[in-house]
PASE-496647 format. One record per residue: x, y, z of N, C-alpha, C in turn; residue number from 0. Coordinates in nm, 3 decimals, m for minus. Atoms other than C-alpha are relative to their C-alpha. Layout:
BEGIN
{{X Y Z} {X Y Z} {X Y Z} NUM}
...
END
This chain:
BEGIN
{{0.014 m0.050 0.102} {16.258 m20.807 10.978} {0.028 0.144 m0.019} 0}
{{m0.033 m0.162 m0.017} {16.402 m20.443 10.876} {m0.138 0.056 m0.044} 1}
{{0.108 m0.083 0.049} {16.180 m20.180 10.868} {0.036 0.149 m0.079} 2}
{{m0.012 m0.098 0.062} {16.157 m19.903 10.596} {0.037 0.132 0.088} 3}
{{m0.062 m0.111 m0.073} {16.306 m19.577 10.696} {m0.161 0.103 0.046} 4}
{{0.143 m0.068 m0.040} {15.947 m19.389 10.659} {m0.080 m0.061 0.111} 5}
{{0.077 0.094 m0.126} {15.778 m19.673 10.854} {0.075 0.029 0.131} 6}
{{m0.051 m0.059 m0.120} {16.013 m19.606 11.126} {m0.029 0.108 0.065} 7}
{{0.061 m0.143 m0.033} {15.957 m19.262 11.138} {m0.104 0.026 0.045} 8}
{{0.153 0.015 m0.030} {15.603 m19.312 11.147} {m0.018 m0.037 0.147} 9}
{{0.029 0.038 m0.082} {15.625 m19.528 11.417} {0.096 0.104 0.127} 10}
{{m0.065 m0.082 m0.083} {15.885 m19.312 11.610} {m0.106 0.106 0.030} 11}
{{0.109 m0.068 m0.038} {15.613 m19.046 11.617} {m0.110 m0.035 0.102} 12}
{{0.090 0.089 m0.060} {15.380 m19.260 11.724} {0.029 m0.032 0.162} 13}
{{m0.050 0.035 m0.122} {15.588 m19.386 12.017} {m0.011 0.117 0.076} 14}
{{m0.029 m0.123 m0.055} {15.663 m19.016 12.127} {m0.136 0.019 0.026} 15}
{{0.114 m0.035 m0.015} {15.307 m18.961 12.134} {m0.037 m0.061 0.093} 16}
{{0.030 0.065 m0.103} {15.256 m19.217 12.370} {0.067 0.001 0.125} 17}
{{m0.089 0.002 m0.075} {15.564 m19.178 12.597} {0.111 0.128 m0.054} 18}
{{m0.096 m0.145 0.055} {15.721 m18.785 12.529} {0.131 m0.050 0.049} 19}
{{m0.103 0.033 m0.064} {15.983 m18.932 12.772} {0.104 m0.083 m0.066} 20}
{{m0.037 0.129 0.057} {16.123 m19.189 12.559} {0.155 0.069 m0.092} 21}
{{m0.141 m0.068 0.056} {16.538 m19.142 12.464} {0.088 m0.066 m0.096} 22}
{{m0.040 0.044 0.142} {16.749 m19.217 12.173} {0.034 m0.163 0.025} 23}
{{m0.024 0.157 m0.054} {16.873 m19.546 12.340} {m0.143 m0.089 0.003} 24}
{{0.099 0.079 0.023} {16.533 m19.663 12.385} {m0.075 0.003 m0.114} 25}
{{0.067 0.001 0.147} {16.397 m19.578 12.039} {0.076 m0.105 m0.075} 26}
{{m0.072 0.109 0.059} {16.711 m19.794 11.919} {m0.026 m0.102 0.039} 27}
{{0.042 0.180 m0.020} {16.631 m20.124 12.108} {m0.116 0.010 m0.036} 28}
{{0.143 0.046 0.061} {16.260 m20.078 12.027} {0.031 m0.034 m0.129} 29}
{{m0.039 0.023 0.137} {16.348 m20.070 11.645} {0.100 m0.081 m0.010} 30}
{{m0.135 0.088 0.019} {16.667 m20.269 11.678} {0.095 0.054 m0.148} 31}
{{m0.104 m0.071 0.029} {16.879 m20.020 11.539} {0.085 0.073 0.062} 32}
{{m0.122 m0.058 m0.050} {17.191 m19.831 11.603} {m0.066 0.113 0.051} 33}
{{0.041 m0.129 m0.014} {17.146 m19.484 11.802} {0.032 0.106 m0.088} 34}
{{m0.042 m0.137 0.098} {17.306 m19.299 11.516} {m0.105 m0.015 m0.122} 35}
{{0.098 m0.002 0.088} {17.019 m19.445 11.296} {m0.081 0.110 0.032} 36}
{{0.075 m0.141 m0.056} {16.782 m19.272 11.553} {0.017 0.131 0.008} 37}
{{m0.020 m0.147 m0.006} {16.939 m18.960 11.600} {m0.029 0.029 m0.156} 38}
{{0.008 m0.050 0.161} {16.942 m18.923 11.198} {m0.184 m0.006 m0.043} 39}
{{0.119 0.002 0.038} {16.586 m19.011 11.187} {m0.080 0.155 0.054} 40}
{{0.044 m0.137 m0.048} {16.522 m18.737 11.456} {0.032 0.134 m0.036} 41}
{{m0.025 m0.127 0.095} {16.693 m18.492 11.268} {m0.083 0.025 m0.096} 42}
{{0.105 m0.024 0.099} {16.498 m18.556 10.985} {m0.144 0.073 0.025} 43}
{{0.107 m0.045 m0.029} {16.196 m18.526 11.157} {m0.047 0.115 0.056} 44}
{{m0.006 m0.173 m0.041} {16.280 m18.184 11.344} {0.001 0.075 m0.111} 45}
{{m0.046 m0.096 0.142} {16.387 m18.043 10.987} {m0.143 0.000 m0.032} 46}
{{0.196 m0.010 0.079} {15.976 m18.120 10.899} {m0.064 0.052 0.070} 47}
{{0.061 m0.074 m0.110} {15.892 m17.974 11.212} {m0.090 m0.079 0.065} 48}
{{0.063 0.112 m0.099} {15.723 m18.289 11.365} {0.040 0.020 0.124} 49}
{{m0.034 0.017 m0.139} {15.927 m18.289 11.654} {0.073 0.120 0.061} 50}
{{m0.132 m0.104 m0.124} {16.156 m18.072 11.934} {0.099 m0.082 0.001} 51}
{{m0.114 0.064 m0.088} {16.517 m18.207 11.996} {m0.002 0.044 0.107} 52}
{{m0.042 m0.089 m0.150} {16.576 m18.227 12.359} {0.126 m0.071 0.023} 53}
{{m0.137 0.063 m0.033} {16.885 m18.346 12.533} {m0.018 m0.176 0.035} 54}
{{0.009 0.096 0.031} {16.881 m18.703 12.435} {m0.101 m0.084 m0.024} 55}
{{0.151 0.055 m0.004} {16.548 m18.750 12.317} {m0.043 0.105 m0.110} 56}
{{0.090 m0.066 0.071} {16.250 m18.566 12.123} {m0.096 0.025 0.058} 57}
{{0.095 m0.013 m0.036} {15.943 m18.436 12.193} {m0.092 0.031 m0.132} 58}
{{0.091 m0.031 0.101} {15.612 m18.396 11.954} {m0.028 0.122 m0.025} 59}
{{0.030 m0.114 m0.033} {15.517 m18.081 11.821} {m0.101 0.008 m0.075} 60}
{{0.166 0.021 0.052} {15.150 m18.000 11.719} {0.008 0.063 m0.123} 61}
{{m0.008 m0.024 0.174} {15.280 m17.872 11.346} {0.045 m0.147 m0.099} 62}
{{m0.029 0.119 0.074} {15.282 m18.174 11.127} {0.034 0.050 m0.170} 63}
{{m0.033 m0.047 0.145} {15.421 m17.965 10.805} {m0.069 0.086 m0.042} 64}
{{0.103 m0.069 0.068} {15.080 m17.843 10.722} {m0.100 0.050 0.122} 65}
{{0.067 m0.048 m0.065} {14.850 m17.619 10.900} {m0.150 m0.094 0.001} 66}
{{0.117 0.059 m0.018} {14.508 m17.745 11.036} {m0.091 0.020 m0.144} 67}
{{0.047 0.042 0.108} {14.266 m17.833 10.759} {m0.078 0.137 m0.010} 68}
{{0.072 m0.167 0.029} {14.026 m17.501 10.861} {0.098 0.102 m0.027} 69}
{{m0.098 m0.091 0.059} {14.338 m17.310 10.831} {0.023 0.010 m0.138} 70}
{{m0.056 m0.008 0.152} {14.446 m17.432 10.509} {m0.145 0.027 m0.113} 71}
{{0.106 m0.063 0.088} {14.100 m17.356 10.359} {m0.035 0.130 m0.012} 72}
{{m0.012 m0.122 m0.004} {14.181 m17.004 10.401} {0.120 0.042 m0.115} 73}
{{m0.110 m0.063 0.028} {14.483 m16.996 10.195} {m0.012 m0.033 m0.151} 74}
{{m0.029 m0.015 0.134} {14.576 m16.975 9.796} {m0.143 m0.084 m0.045} 75}
{{0.127 0.026 0.067} {14.187 m17.011 9.724} {m0.036 0.013 m0.129} 76}
{{0.044 m0.035 0.159} {14.166 m16.873 9.371} {0.105 m0.126 m0.049} 77}
{{m0.092 0.105 0.097} {14.467 m17.143 9.264} {m0.057 m0.137 0.038} 78}
{{0.047 0.149 m0.029} {14.292 m17.446 9.411} {m0.123 0.003 m0.038} 79}
{{0.087 0.044 0.014} {13.976 m17.353 9.298} {0.007 0.013 m0.201} 80}
{{m0.076 0.028 0.173} {14.152 m17.324 8.923} {0.003 m0.155 m0.029} 81}
{{m0.028 0.102 0.011} {14.283 m17.664 8.992} {m0.111 m0.104 0.015} 82}
{{0.137 0.078 m0.034} {13.932 m17.794 9.113} {m0.071 m0.017 m0.141} 83}
{{0.075 m0.020 0.156} {13.769 m17.685 8.810} {0.065 m0.080 m0.129} 84}
{{m0.063 0.052 0.123} {14.015 m17.819 8.569} {m0.022 m0.164 m0.004} 85}
{{0.016 0.116 m0.036} {13.997 m18.140 8.753} {m0.096 m0.071 m0.044} 86}
{{0.097 0.025 m0.004} {13.667 m18.191 8.720} {m0.043 m0.016 m0.143} 87}
{{m0.036 0.039 0.131} {13.675 m18.113 8.361} {0.039 m0.119 m0.081} 88}
{{m0.029 0.095 0.033} {13.887 m18.359 8.309} {m0.018 m0.151 0.036} 89}
{{0.028 0.144 m0.116} {13.788 m18.642 8.569} {m0.129 m0.034 0.016} 90}
{{0.132 0.040 m0.074} {13.435 m18.625 8.625} {m0.091 m0.059 m0.096} 91}
{{0.090 0.058 0.077} {13.285 m18.825 8.320} {0.005 m0.122 0.015} 92}
{{0.002 0.158 m0.011} {13.353 m19.177 8.450} {m0.123 m0.024 0.083} 93}
{{0.150 0.038 m0.106} {13.103 m19.345 8.686} {0.052 m0.035 0.128} 94}
{{m0.093 0.030 m0.160} {13.378 m19.405 9.007} {0.069 0.084 m0.034} 95}
{{m0.150 m0.076 m0.045} {13.597 m19.213 9.175} {0.043 m0.028 0.134} 96}
{{m0.083 0.017 m0.172} {13.853 m19.284 9.494} {0.030 0.139 0.031} 97}
{{m0.008 m0.148 m0.051} {13.820 m18.941 9.663} {0.087 m0.013 0.114} 98}
{{m0.060 m0.020 m0.147} {14.091 m18.813 9.938} {m0.064 0.124 0.032} 99}
{{0.013 m0.161 m0.108} {14.085 m18.509 10.184} {0.074 0.110 m0.039} 100}
{{m0.112 m0.141 m0.002} {14.206 m18.178 10.225} {m0.066 0.103 m0.072} 101}
{{0.060 m0.099 0.061} {14.142 m17.836 10.107} {m0.015 0.011 m0.138} 102}
{{0.041 0.010 0.158} {14.181 m17.867 9.729} {m0.089 m0.089 m0.031} 103}
{{0.108 0.093 0.032} {13.998 m18.162 9.741} {m0.154 0.062 0.037} 104}
{{0.108 m0.055 m0.031} {13.705 m18.001 9.906} {m0.044 0.114 m0.098} 105}
{{0.013 m0.068 0.142} {13.728 m17.763 9.612} {m0.064 m0.067 m0.066} 106}
{{0.005 0.083 0.103} {13.715 m18.018 9.389} {m0.130 m0.057 0.013} 107}
{{0.138 0.073 m0.004} {13.394 m18.195 9.560} {m0.098 0.119 m0.032} 108}
{{0.111 m0.095 0.009} {13.222 m17.852 9.560} {m0.049 0.021 m0.151} 109}
{{0.002 0.001 0.151} {13.275 m17.826 9.165} {m0.053 m0.124 m0.052} 110}
{{0.072 0.150 0.081} {13.175 m18.225 9.106} {m0.100 0.045 0.055} 111}
{{0.173 m0.029 m0.057} {12.854 m18.160 9.309} {m0.109 0.055 m0.089} 112}
{{0.079 m0.094 0.092} {12.752 m17.989 9.009} {m0.065 m0.098 m0.123} 113}
{{0.031 0.070 0.107} {12.730 m18.295 8.776} {m0.138 m0.059 m0.021} 114}
{{0.138 0.064 m0.007} {12.416 m18.448 8.620} {m0.028 m0.138 m0.064} 115}
{{m0.015 0.161 0.045} {12.529 m18.796 8.554} {0.003 m0.090 0.131} 116}
{{0.006 0.055 m0.117} {12.511 m19.069 8.791} {0.134 m0.039 0.035} 117}
{{m0.110 0.053 m0.010} {12.843 m19.157 8.983} {m0.001 m0.046 0.124} 118}
{{m0.079 0.026 m0.178} {12.994 m19.335 9.302} {0.111 0.037 0.012} 119}
{{m0.140 m0.075 m0.064} {13.242 m19.163 9.495} {m0.007 m0.084 0.137} 120}
{{m0.064 0.109 m0.176} {13.429 m19.398 9.764} {0.106 0.136 0.040} 121}
{{m0.129 m0.060 m0.029} {13.625 m19.177 9.984} {m0.006 0.009 0.172} 122}
{{m0.016 0.018 m0.131} {13.756 m19.173 10.367} {m0.045 0.157 0.099} 123}
{{0.022 m0.154 m0.073} {13.663 m18.786 10.400} {m0.133 0.052 0.039} 124}
{{0.141 m0.045 m0.029} {13.383 m18.700 10.576} {m0.082 0.121 m0.059} 125}
{{0.067 m0.115 0.058} {13.353 m18.339 10.447} {0.004 0.013 m0.151} 126}
{{0.003 0.022 0.116} {13.424 m18.457 10.112} {m0.190 m0.061 m0.056} 127}
{{0.107 0.059 m0.025} {13.119 m18.699 10.193} {m0.156 0.121 m0.012} 128}
{{0.110 m0.078 m0.045} {12.882 m18.411 10.296} {m0.023 0.112 m0.108} 129}
{{0.005 m0.098 0.137} {12.983 m18.177 9.984} {m0.104 m0.093 m0.097} 130}
{{0.033 0.098 0.107} {12.878 m18.460 9.762} {m0.142 m0.063 0.026} 131}
{{0.153 0.095 0.001} {12.547 m18.628 9.902} {m0.098 0.118 0.002} 132}
{{0.089 m0.102 0.054} {12.346 m18.293 9.816} {m0.055 m0.070 m0.132} 133}
{{0.019 0.045 0.137} {12.367 m18.440 9.474} {m0.065 m0.118 m0.001} 134}
{{0.089 0.154 0.025} {12.063 m18.751 9.438} {0.089 m0.061 m0.106} 135}
{{m0.051 0.063 0.071} {12.296 m18.845 9.150} {0.106 m0.058 0.050} 136}
{{m0.140 0.043 m0.086} {12.616 m18.922 9.360} {m0.055 m0.100 0.059} 137}
{{0.019 0.137 m0.145} {12.635 m19.262 9.551} {0.115 0.059 0.050} 138}
{{m0.157 m0.011 m0.062} {12.881 m19.163 9.827} {m0.028 m0.090 0.062} 139}
{{m0.022 0.099 m0.075} {13.018 m19.431 9.970} {0.138 0.035 0.128} 140}
{{m0.106 m0.056 m0.077} {13.185 m19.321 10.328} {0.062 m0.137 0.047} 141}
{{m0.082 0.107 m0.029} {13.477 m19.537 10.417} {m0.020 m0.012 0.162} 142}
{{m0.023 0.030 m0.172} {13.472 m19.689 10.828} {0.154 0.025 0.021} 143}
{{m0.157 m0.029 m0.037} {13.754 m19.576 11.027} {m0.044 0.072 0.146} 144}
{{m0.021 m0.073 m0.118} {13.862 m19.390 11.308} {m0.001 0.175 m0.011} 145}
{{0.047 m0.153 0.082} {13.735 m19.000 11.252} {0.153 0.069 0.078} 146}
{{m0.123 m0.111 m0.054} {14.041 m18.760 11.283} {m0.068 0.131 m0.011} 147}
{{0.052 m0.123 m0.010} {13.845 m18.447 11.410} {0.058 0.119 m0.081} 148}
{{m0.042 m0.134 0.032} {14.100 m18.193 11.291} {0.039 m0.027 m0.190} 149}
{{m0.024 m0.002 0.140} {14.124 m18.333 10.902} {m0.110 m0.063 m0.055} 150}
{{0.184 0.017 0.037} {13.733 m18.452 10.902} {0.053 m0.142 m0.109} 151}
{{m0.026 0.135 0.125} {13.896 m18.792 10.745} {m0.018 m0.126 0.125} 152}
{{m0.001 0.143 m0.096} {13.867 m19.151 10.918} {0.091 m0.078 m0.072} 153}
{{m0.114 0.078 0.024} {14.166 m19.376 10.902} {0.040 m0.110 0.098} 154}
{{m0.005 0.133 m0.069} {14.295 m19.709 11.060} {m0.013 m0.120 m0.109} 155}
{{0.000 0.146 0.082} {14.285 m20.097 10.974} {m0.150 m0.008 m0.044} 156}
{{0.111 m0.003 0.037} {13.923 m20.075 10.924} {0.005 0.091 m0.175} 157}
{{0.015 m0.084 0.117} {13.966 m19.774 10.649} {0.087 m0.107 m0.085} 158}
{{m0.088 0.068 0.081} {14.233 m19.985 10.500} {m0.036 m0.135 m0.074} 159}
{{0.075 0.147 0.025} {14.050 m20.333 10.496} {m0.116 0.071 m0.131} 160}
{{0.098 0.015 0.112} {13.773 m20.169 10.303} {0.053 0.108 m0.121} 161}
{{m0.080 m0.052 0.121} {13.979 m19.970 10.052} {0.000 m0.130 m0.095} 162}
{{m0.045 0.135 0.043} {14.093 m20.311 9.957} {m0.052 m0.070 m0.102} 163}
{{0.148 0.042 0.072} {13.737 m20.415 9.844} {m0.038 0.056 m0.104} 164}
{{0.089 m0.073 0.140} {13.698 m20.169 9.552} {0.130 m0.011 m0.093} 165}
{{m0.070 m0.067 0.124} {13.875 m20.068 9.243} {m0.047 0.095 m0.093} 166}
{{0.024 m0.090 0.061} {13.872 m19.758 9.083} {0.064 0.021 m0.132} 167}
{{m0.088 m0.080 0.138} {13.970 m19.610 8.725} {0.091 0.092 0.076} 168}
{{m0.060 m0.139 m0.051} {14.100 m19.280 8.911} {m0.020 m0.016 0.131} 169}
{{m0.027 m0.024 m0.158} {14.205 m19.218 9.261} {0.040 0.176 m0.019} 170}
{{m0.060 m0.117 m0.024} {14.239 m18.858 9.323} {0.015 0.052 0.106} 171}
{{m0.028 m0.046 m0.128} {14.392 m18.683 9.607} {0.071 0.127 0.007} 172}
{{m0.088 m0.107 m0.054} {14.594 m18.389 9.764} {0.121 m0.056 0.029} 173}
{{m0.138 0.021 m0.051} {14.944 m18.373 9.892} {0.091 0.109 0.098} 174}
{{m0.078 m0.086 m0.098} {15.148 m18.229 10.149} {0.139 0.052 m0.054} 175}
{{m0.141 m0.033 0.083} {15.468 m18.226 9.947} {m0.009 m0.068 m0.118} 176}
{{m0.029 0.076 0.124} {15.629 m18.289 9.609} {0.120 0.050 m0.018} 177}
{{m0.154 m0.033 0.014} {15.992 m18.294 9.537} {0.062 m0.133 m0.118} 178}
{{m0.056 0.115 0.053} {16.206 m18.571 9.337} {m0.012 m0.101 0.031} 179}
{{0.062 0.138 m0.054} {16.145 m18.820 9.538} {m0.140 m0.068 m0.057} 180}
{{0.125 0.018 0.020} {15.792 m18.817 9.477} {m0.113 0.070 0.056} 181}
{{0.092 m0.120 m0.090} {15.470 m18.709 9.637} {m0.033 m0.051 0.134} 182}
{{m0.018 0.014 m0.075} {15.441 m18.679 9.968} {m0.115 0.034 0.155} 183}
{{0.099 m0.038 m0.058} {15.199 m18.670 10.279} {0.085 0.011 0.184} 184}
{{m0.047 m0.058 m0.110} {15.242 m18.514 10.611} {m0.030 m0.085 0.111} 185}
{{0.074 0.090 m0.080} {15.025 m18.735 10.820} {m0.003 m0.154 m0.006} 186}
{{m0.037 0.168 0.042} {15.142 m19.106 10.890} {m0.127 m0.087 m0.045} 187}
{{0.112 0.038 0.022} {14.759 m19.203 10.931} {m0.042 0.022 m0.140} 188}
{{0.055 m0.037 0.124} {14.642 m19.043 10.625} {0.107 m0.035 m0.111} 189}
{{m0.119 0.042 0.095} {14.968 m19.143 10.412} {m0.059 m0.152 m0.016} 190}
{{0.054 0.205 0.011} {14.850 m19.541 10.488} {m0.122 0.007 m0.123} 191}
{{0.097 0.005 0.072} {14.533 m19.445 10.355} {0.020 0.043 m0.187} 192}
{{m0.026 m0.069 0.094} {14.642 m19.242 10.035} {0.087 m0.098 m0.063} 193}
{{m0.075 0.122 0.064} {14.882 m19.541 9.951} {m0.089 m0.084 m0.036} 194}
{{0.112 0.112 0.095} {14.594 m19.792 9.942} {m0.075 0.091 m0.067} 195}
{{0.070 m0.047 0.114} {14.402 m19.550 9.739} {0.052 m0.015 m0.134} 196}
{{m0.105 0.003 0.131} {14.693 m19.530 9.488} {m0.008 m0.123 m0.045} 197}
{{m0.015 0.142 0.011} {14.730 m19.883 9.491} {m0.134 m0.102 m0.047} 198}
{{0.119 0.054 0.093} {14.376 m19.970 9.401} {m0.087 0.106 m0.087} 199}
{{0.010 m0.075 0.115} {14.355 m19.735 9.112} {0.040 m0.033 m0.083} 200}
{{m0.077 m0.016 0.074} {14.433 m19.748 8.793} {0.098 0.093 m0.058} 201}
{{m0.096 m0.111 0.017} {14.566 m19.418 8.758} {m0.005 0.082 0.122} 202}
{{0.016 m0.079 m0.122} {14.643 m19.146 9.020} {0.015 0.152 m0.041} 203}
{{0.011 m0.131 0.045} {14.567 m18.758 8.996} {0.035 0.078 0.109} 204}
{{m0.030 m0.089 m0.118} {14.738 m18.544 9.256} {m0.046 0.138 m0.041} 205}
{{0.000 m0.144 0.002} {14.596 m18.191 9.306} {0.056 0.079 0.081} 206}
{{m0.117 m0.046 m0.079} {14.856 m17.964 9.425} {m0.015 0.140 m0.042} 207}
{{m0.044 m0.131 0.056} {14.921 m17.559 9.393} {0.138 m0.052 0.027} 208}
{{m0.162 m0.005 m0.026} {15.286 m17.443 9.357} {0.045 m0.014 0.122} 209}
{{m0.053 0.000 m0.143} {15.333 m17.408 9.753} {0.026 m0.148 0.030} 210}
{{m0.067 0.115 m0.011} {15.392 m17.779 9.752} {0.123 m0.068 m0.089} 211}
{{m0.133 0.024 0.070} {15.668 m17.780 9.491} {0.134 0.008 0.103} 212}
{{m0.139 0.010 m0.029} {16.021 m17.899 9.617} {m0.032 0.007 0.185} 213}
{{m0.001 0.043 m0.131} {15.896 m18.019 9.951} {0.017 m0.129 0.044} 214}
{{0.035 0.132 m0.038} {15.908 m18.354 10.119} {m0.039 0.005 0.162} 215}
{{0.054 0.068 m0.116} {15.656 m18.470 10.390} {0.045 m0.117 0.050} 216}
{{m0.005 0.103 m0.073} {15.693 m18.731 10.630} {0.011 m0.130 m0.077} 217}
{{0.034 0.119 0.104} {15.550 m19.007 10.409} {m0.008 0.032 m0.122} 218}
{{m0.037 0.007 0.134} {15.657 m19.083 10.084} {m0.168 m0.090 m0.066} 219}
{{0.114 0.078 0.061} {15.328 m19.213 9.889} {0.025 m0.049 m0.124} 220}
{{m0.056 0.072 0.118} {15.489 m19.287 9.562} {0.061 0.073 m0.052} 221}
{{m0.087 m0.073 0.127} {15.729 m19.198 9.332} {m0.047 0.012 m0.102} 222}
{{0.100 m0.018 0.142} {15.662 m19.061 8.986} {0.020 m0.118 m0.102} 223}
{{m0.032 0.099 0.080} {15.567 m19.267 8.730} {m0.129 0.014 m0.085} 224}
{{0.026 m0.025 0.084} {15.386 m19.324 8.441} {m0.204 0.016 0.020} 225}
{{0.162 m0.015 0.021} {15.012 m19.372 8.609} {m0.023 0.111 0.096} 226}
{{0.038 m0.081 m0.071} {15.048 m19.067 8.813} {0.008 0.143 m0.117} 227}
{{0.022 m0.150 0.070} {14.948 m18.716 8.688} {m0.021 0.130 0.117} 228}
{{m0.003 m0.108 m0.077} {14.980 m18.365 8.836} {m0.071 0.091 m0.049} 229}
{{0.059 m0.140 0.054} {14.700 m18.071 8.786} {0.055 0.061 0.106} 230}
{{m0.039 m0.105 m0.116} {14.840 m17.775 8.945} {m0.029 0.177 m0.070} 231}
{{0.018 m0.145 0.067} {14.854 m17.368 8.864} {0.103 0.039 m0.040} 232}
{{m0.115 m0.072 0.082} {15.194 m17.312 8.778} {0.086 m0.136 m0.058} 233}
{{m0.086 0.116 0.040} {15.463 m17.557 8.611} {0.114 m0.006 0.065} 234}
{{m0.106 m0.005 m0.111} {15.707 m17.679 8.823} {0.162 m0.007 m0.070} 235}
{{m0.140 m0.023 0.054} {16.109 m17.632 8.742} {0.080 m0.120 0.090} 236}
{{m0.095 0.076 m0.061} {16.424 m17.787 8.856} {m0.007 m0.164 0.004} 237}
{{0.032 0.137 m0.017} {16.448 m18.134 9.011} {m0.112 m0.065 m0.026} 238}
{{0.146 0.069 m0.008} {16.102 m18.167 9.061} {m0.051 m0.047 m0.140} 239}
{{0.052 0.053 0.137} {16.010 m18.150 8.672} {0.088 m0.096 m0.058} 240}
{{m0.090 0.106 0.055} {16.334 m18.369 8.576} {m0.073 m0.116 0.067} 241}
{{0.070 0.129 m0.044} {16.206 m18.645 8.799} {m0.098 m0.001 m0.027} 242}
{{0.128 0.044 0.057} {15.861 m18.624 8.683} {m0.015 m0.031 m0.164} 243}
{{m0.021 0.053 0.140} {15.962 m18.649 8.337} {0.070 m0.135 m0.020} 244}
{{m0.047 0.166 m0.008} {16.166 m18.953 8.404} {m0.041 m0.079 0.028} 245}
{{0.046 0.070 m0.004} {15.950 m19.124 8.557} {m0.136 m0.015 m0.067} 246}
{{0.096 m0.037 0.085} {15.692 m19.030 8.285} {m0.146 0.058 0.064} 247}
{{0.128 m0.032 m0.067} {15.423 m18.851 8.534} {m0.036 0.107 m0.084} 248}
{{0.106 m0.114 0.075} {15.192 m18.610 8.345} {m0.009 0.110 0.106} 249}
{{0.031 m0.137 m0.084} {15.197 m18.223 8.453} {m0.092 0.064 m0.089} 250}
{{0.068 m0.087 0.033} {14.865 m18.051 8.372} {m0.015 0.131 0.063} 251}
{{0.049 m0.137 m0.040} {14.809 m17.693 8.398} {m0.114 0.050 0.000} 252}
{{0.122 m0.026 m0.027} {14.498 m17.558 8.523} {m0.013 0.133 m0.074} 253}
{{0.017 m0.127 0.086} {14.374 m17.264 8.271} {m0.004 0.105 0.082} 254}
{{0.001 m0.113 m0.092} {14.448 m16.918 8.419} {m0.172 0.042 m0.034} 255}
{{0.176 m0.071 0.031} {14.073 m16.745 8.488} {m0.083 m0.100 0.055} 256}
{{0.088 0.047 m0.070} {13.924 m17.047 8.633} {m0.011 m0.048 0.131} 257}
{{0.001 m0.003 m0.149} {13.805 m16.994 8.955} {m0.148 m0.053 0.029} 258}
END
C-alpha cells in the first residue's frame, strides 16, 4: 500500500530517532520507494529544520520548526492575548469544546477560565486542563496517552481512540504554519491528534498569529475548507489569502487593543 508523503516523512523522522545511522538506500528499502524519493524527502525535512543532511543519510535535529512551548510562551504575547480574547467572545457560549495545546491556546484557556456557565472541555493538553480546572463550572476531560513533557500534551494510539468516542461542535487548535496548502503542525505525534480532533468536530477554529503565515510545517492537518476559520491578529495576503478564499475558510481579525 502506498504511503502518503507526509506520513512517510513522519516515519522517516521516527526511524532516524531510533537509528541515526540509517542511510538513504536503507530508508528506500524500508519504505518501498526509490532512493531519489528518499533524497527529496530528506531535502524537504532539512528545509524545515527537522534534520541535518549527512553524507549518504541524515540525522535528527532538536529543532522541529518551532521553539519549545516554554520559549514560545514568551513570544508575541500581546498578539496572542488579543486572539484569545476574541476567540472566547465568539466561541465560549456553547456547552462543549475540543481544545488543543500550545502557547496561543494557553492564553485562550486563561480567558475561558472566567466563564460563568457550565461547559465540558475535552483536551489532550495538560497545561490547558490545569488552567481550566480551577473553574468548577468547567468539567475538564483530560485525554489518556503518553505525555510529551516538552509540549505538555498526551499523544499516541490511546489518545486517538479516546478522541473517536467524542463529537464536539467546535475544535479549537493552534498551528505551526499556514500556507496555500493549508494548516500544518511541526510535530508528527501532535499532528495526528489535531487531525483527529478536526475530524470529530463540526467546525475547526485555528488560533494563530501572523508569524505563522506563509509557512509549511511537517504535517498537513487540513486543506482550507468551509469548516475552518482562522482567528488572527493581521489579515493574511498573497497566496495564503487566495487559497483560504477559494476553499471557503473564514478569516476573523481580533480587534486591536484586545489584550
